[in-house]
mmCIF file of the C-alpha atoms, coordinates in Angstrom:
data_MODEL
# 
_entry.id   MODEL 
# 
loop_
_atom_site.group_PDB 
_atom_site.id 
_atom_site.type_symbol 
_atom_site.label_atom_id 
_atom_site.label_alt_id 
_atom_site.label_comp_id 
_atom_site.label_asym_id 
_atom_site.label_entity_id 
_atom_site.label_seq_id 
_atom_site.pdbx_PDB_ins_code 
_atom_site.Cartn_x 
_atom_site.Cartn_y 
_atom_site.Cartn_z 
_atom_site.occupancy 
_atom_site.B_iso_or_equiv 
_atom_site.pdbx_formal_charge 
_atom_site.auth_seq_id 
_atom_site.auth_comp_id 
_atom_site.auth_asym_id 
_atom_site.auth_atom_id 
_atom_site.pdbx_PDB_model_num 
ATOM 1  C CA . MET A 1 1  ? -15.441 -6.755  0.757   1.00 0.00 ? 1  MET A CA 1 
ATOM 2  C CA . LEU A 1 2  ? -14.331 -6.913  -2.862  1.00 0.00 ? 2  LEU A CA 1 
ATOM 3  C CA . VAL A 1 3  ? -16.982 -6.031  -5.415  1.00 0.00 ? 3  VAL A CA 1 
ATOM 4  C CA . HIS A 1 4  ? -16.320 -6.977  -9.024  1.00 0.00 ? 4  HIS A CA 1 
ATOM 5  C CA . TYR A 1 5  ? -17.780 -3.862  -10.622 1.00 0.00 ? 5  TYR A CA 1 
ATOM 6  C CA . ASN A 1 6  ? -16.212 -4.476  -14.008 1.00 0.00 ? 6  ASN A CA 1 
ATOM 7  C CA . GLN A 1 7  ? -18.656 -7.360  -14.465 1.00 0.00 ? 7  GLN A CA 1 
ATOM 8  C CA . ASN A 1 8  ? -21.702 -5.223  -13.752 1.00 0.00 ? 8  ASN A CA 1 
ATOM 9  C CA . GLU A 1 9  ? -23.179 -3.478  -16.770 1.00 0.00 ? 9  GLU A CA 1 
ATOM 10 C CA . ARG A 1 10 ? -25.515 -1.333  -14.680 1.00 0.00 ? 10 ARG A CA 1 
ATOM 11 C CA . TYR A 1 11 ? -22.634 0.036   -12.635 1.00 0.00 ? 11 TYR A CA 1 
ATOM 12 C CA . ILE A 1 12 ? -20.750 0.950   -15.805 1.00 0.00 ? 12 ILE A CA 1 
ATOM 13 C CA . LYS A 1 13 ? -23.861 2.735   -17.109 1.00 0.00 ? 13 LYS A CA 1 
ATOM 14 C CA . TYR A 1 14 ? -24.114 4.566   -13.779 1.00 0.00 ? 14 TYR A CA 1 
ATOM 15 C CA . LEU A 1 15 ? -20.506 5.719   -14.095 1.00 0.00 ? 15 LEU A CA 1 
ATOM 16 C CA . CYS A 1 16 ? -21.077 6.938   -17.651 1.00 0.00 ? 16 CYS A CA 1 
ATOM 17 C CA . HIS A 1 17 ? -24.156 8.920   -16.645 1.00 0.00 ? 17 HIS A CA 1 
ATOM 18 C CA . PHE A 1 18 ? -22.454 10.236  -13.509 1.00 0.00 ? 18 PHE A CA 1 
ATOM 19 C CA . HIS A 1 19 ? -19.123 11.303  -14.989 1.00 0.00 ? 19 HIS A CA 1 
ATOM 20 C CA . TYR A 1 20 ? -19.804 11.818  -18.686 1.00 0.00 ? 20 TYR A CA 1 
ATOM 21 C CA . ASP A 1 21 ? -23.243 13.316  -19.191 1.00 0.00 ? 21 ASP A CA 1 
ATOM 22 C CA . HIS A 1 22 ? -24.019 14.181  -15.538 1.00 0.00 ? 22 HIS A CA 1 
ATOM 23 C CA . ASP A 1 23 ? -27.514 12.711  -15.860 1.00 0.00 ? 23 ASP A CA 1 
ATOM 24 C CA . PHE A 1 24 ? -28.050 12.092  -12.158 1.00 0.00 ? 24 PHE A CA 1 
ATOM 25 C CA . PHE A 1 25 ? -31.698 11.149  -12.620 1.00 0.00 ? 25 PHE A CA 1 
ATOM 26 C CA . GLU A 1 26 ? -30.651 8.357   -14.977 1.00 0.00 ? 26 GLU A CA 1 
ATOM 27 C CA . CYS A 1 27 ? -27.965 7.274   -12.484 1.00 0.00 ? 27 CYS A CA 1 
ATOM 28 C CA . HIS A 1 28 ? -30.766 6.694   -10.007 1.00 0.00 ? 28 HIS A CA 1 
ATOM 29 C CA . GLU A 1 29 ? -32.878 4.811   -12.548 1.00 0.00 ? 29 GLU A CA 1 
ATOM 30 C CA . VAL A 1 30 ? -30.029 2.540   -13.662 1.00 0.00 ? 30 VAL A CA 1 
ATOM 31 C CA . LEU A 1 31 ? -28.966 1.468   -10.179 1.00 0.00 ? 31 LEU A CA 1 
ATOM 32 C CA . GLU A 1 32 ? -32.432 1.312   -8.632  1.00 0.00 ? 32 GLU A CA 1 
ATOM 33 C CA . GLU A 1 33 ? -33.142 -1.824  -10.643 1.00 0.00 ? 33 GLU A CA 1 
ATOM 34 C CA . GLN A 1 34 ? -29.819 -3.337  -9.567  1.00 0.00 ? 34 GLN A CA 1 
ATOM 35 C CA . TRP A 1 35 ? -30.528 -2.462  -5.939  1.00 0.00 ? 35 TRP A CA 1 
ATOM 36 C CA . LYS A 1 36 ? -33.949 -4.138  -6.068  1.00 0.00 ? 36 LYS A CA 1 
ATOM 37 C CA . LEU A 1 37 ? -32.586 -7.279  -7.734  1.00 0.00 ? 37 LEU A CA 1 
ATOM 38 C CA . GLU A 1 38 ? -29.511 -7.638  -5.515  1.00 0.00 ? 38 GLU A CA 1 
ATOM 39 C CA . LEU A 1 39 ? -29.635 -10.548 -3.073  1.00 0.00 ? 39 LEU A CA 1 
ATOM 40 C CA . ASN A 1 40 ? -26.400 -9.802  -1.235  1.00 0.00 ? 40 ASN A CA 1 
ATOM 41 C CA . ASN A 1 41 ? -27.107 -7.290  1.542   1.00 0.00 ? 41 ASN A CA 1 
ATOM 42 C CA . GLU A 1 42 ? -23.562 -5.917  1.472   1.00 0.00 ? 42 GLU A CA 1 
ATOM 43 C CA . TYR A 1 43 ? -23.878 -5.092  -2.226  1.00 0.00 ? 43 TYR A CA 1 
ATOM 44 C CA . LYS A 1 44 ? -27.353 -3.621  -1.654  1.00 0.00 ? 44 LYS A CA 1 
ATOM 45 C CA . LYS A 1 45 ? -25.743 -1.112  0.699   1.00 0.00 ? 45 LYS A CA 1 
ATOM 46 C CA . VAL A 1 46 ? -23.237 -0.083  -1.963  1.00 0.00 ? 46 VAL A CA 1 
ATOM 47 C CA . TRP A 1 47 ? -25.960 0.389   -4.581  1.00 0.00 ? 47 TRP A CA 1 
ATOM 48 C CA . LEU A 1 48 ? -28.126 2.390   -2.179  1.00 0.00 ? 48 LEU A CA 1 
ATOM 49 C CA . GLY A 1 49 ? -25.246 4.687   -1.258  1.00 0.00 ? 49 GLY A CA 1 
ATOM 50 C CA . LEU A 1 50 ? -24.491 5.410   -4.919  1.00 0.00 ? 50 LEU A CA 1 
ATOM 51 C CA . ILE A 1 51 ? -28.171 6.000   -5.683  1.00 0.00 ? 51 ILE A CA 1 
ATOM 52 C CA . ARG A 1 52 ? -28.462 8.469   -2.835  1.00 0.00 ? 52 ARG A CA 1 
ATOM 53 C CA . LEU A 1 53 ? -25.343 10.321  -3.941  1.00 0.00 ? 53 LEU A CA 1 
ATOM 54 C CA . ALA A 1 54 ? -26.810 10.758  -7.432  1.00 0.00 ? 54 ALA A CA 1 
ATOM 55 C CA . VAL A 1 55 ? -30.079 12.015  -5.931  1.00 0.00 ? 55 VAL A CA 1 
ATOM 56 C CA . VAL A 1 56 ? -28.152 14.587  -3.875  1.00 0.00 ? 56 VAL A CA 1 
ATOM 57 C CA . LEU A 1 57 ? -26.564 15.951  -7.036  1.00 0.00 ? 57 LEU A CA 1 
ATOM 58 C CA . TYR A 1 58 ? -29.892 15.877  -8.866  1.00 0.00 ? 58 TYR A CA 1 
ATOM 59 C CA . HIS A 1 59 ? -31.520 18.000  -6.153  1.00 0.00 ? 59 HIS A CA 1 
ATOM 60 C CA . TYR A 1 60 ? -28.550 20.358  -6.025  1.00 0.00 ? 60 TYR A CA 1 
ATOM 61 C CA . ARG A 1 61 ? -28.594 20.939  -9.772  1.00 0.00 ? 61 ARG A CA 1 
ATOM 62 C CA . ARG A 1 62 ? -32.324 21.734  -9.665  1.00 0.00 ? 62 ARG A CA 1 
ATOM 63 C CA . GLY A 1 63 ? -31.771 24.326  -6.951  1.00 0.00 ? 63 GLY A CA 1 
ATOM 64 C CA . ASN A 1 64 ? -33.158 22.263  -4.083  1.00 0.00 ? 64 ASN A CA 1 
ATOM 65 C CA . TYR A 1 65 ? -30.210 23.072  -1.838  1.00 0.00 ? 65 TYR A CA 1 
ATOM 66 C CA . VAL A 1 66 ? -32.052 22.314  1.390   1.00 0.00 ? 66 VAL A CA 1 
ATOM 67 C CA . GLY A 1 67 ? -33.066 18.854  0.158   1.00 0.00 ? 67 GLY A CA 1 
ATOM 68 C CA . ALA A 1 68 ? -29.595 18.177  -1.220  1.00 0.00 ? 68 ALA A CA 1 
ATOM 69 C CA . LYS A 1 69 ? -27.934 19.173  2.044   1.00 0.00 ? 69 LYS A CA 1 
ATOM 70 C CA . LYS A 1 70 ? -30.344 17.101  4.118   1.00 0.00 ? 70 LYS A CA 1 
ATOM 71 C CA . LEU A 1 71 ? -29.883 13.997  1.973   1.00 0.00 ? 71 LEU A CA 1 
ATOM 72 C CA . MET A 1 72 ? -26.101 14.514  1.890   1.00 0.00 ? 72 MET A CA 1 
ATOM 73 C CA . ARG A 1 73 ? -26.058 14.303  5.672   1.00 0.00 ? 73 ARG A CA 1 
ATOM 74 C CA . HIS A 1 74 ? -27.823 10.941  5.372   1.00 0.00 ? 74 HIS A CA 1 
ATOM 75 C CA . VAL A 1 75 ? -25.352 9.799   2.700   1.00 0.00 ? 75 VAL A CA 1 
ATOM 76 C CA . HIS A 1 76 ? -22.423 10.822  4.903   1.00 0.00 ? 76 HIS A CA 1 
ATOM 77 C CA . ALA A 1 77 ? -23.837 9.053   7.962   1.00 0.00 ? 77 ALA A CA 1 
ATOM 78 C CA . TYR A 1 78 ? -24.652 5.963   5.880   1.00 0.00 ? 78 TYR A CA 1 
ATOM 79 C CA . ALA A 1 79 ? -21.130 5.858   4.439   1.00 0.00 ? 79 ALA A CA 1 
ATOM 80 C CA . ASN A 1 80 ? -19.693 5.892   7.946   1.00 0.00 ? 80 ASN A CA 1 
ATOM 81 C CA . ASP A 1 81 ? -22.102 3.280   9.325   1.00 0.00 ? 81 ASP A CA 1 
ATOM 82 C CA . PRO A 1 82 ? -24.138 1.427   6.663   1.00 0.00 ? 82 PRO A CA 1 
ATOM 83 C CA . THR A 1 83 ? -25.927 -0.847  9.136   1.00 0.00 ? 83 THR A CA 1 
# 
């Protein structure tokens, strides 16, 4: 599946928050709207995976290591089988 990310402003904002200012909460906020609006189920899976990854890092940064580890297991399993 080819996703044309360069045409998606929300994804670009996600990348900026993720890589530049490391605002993982805002990463979640930016893509949550995209995820809710998305009609294509394959794309919804991509958005959800990226949202969850940002939430893992948000929990980790706040010292919630147990929550981060638990959610990371879900992210890993989802990445291997997003059905």
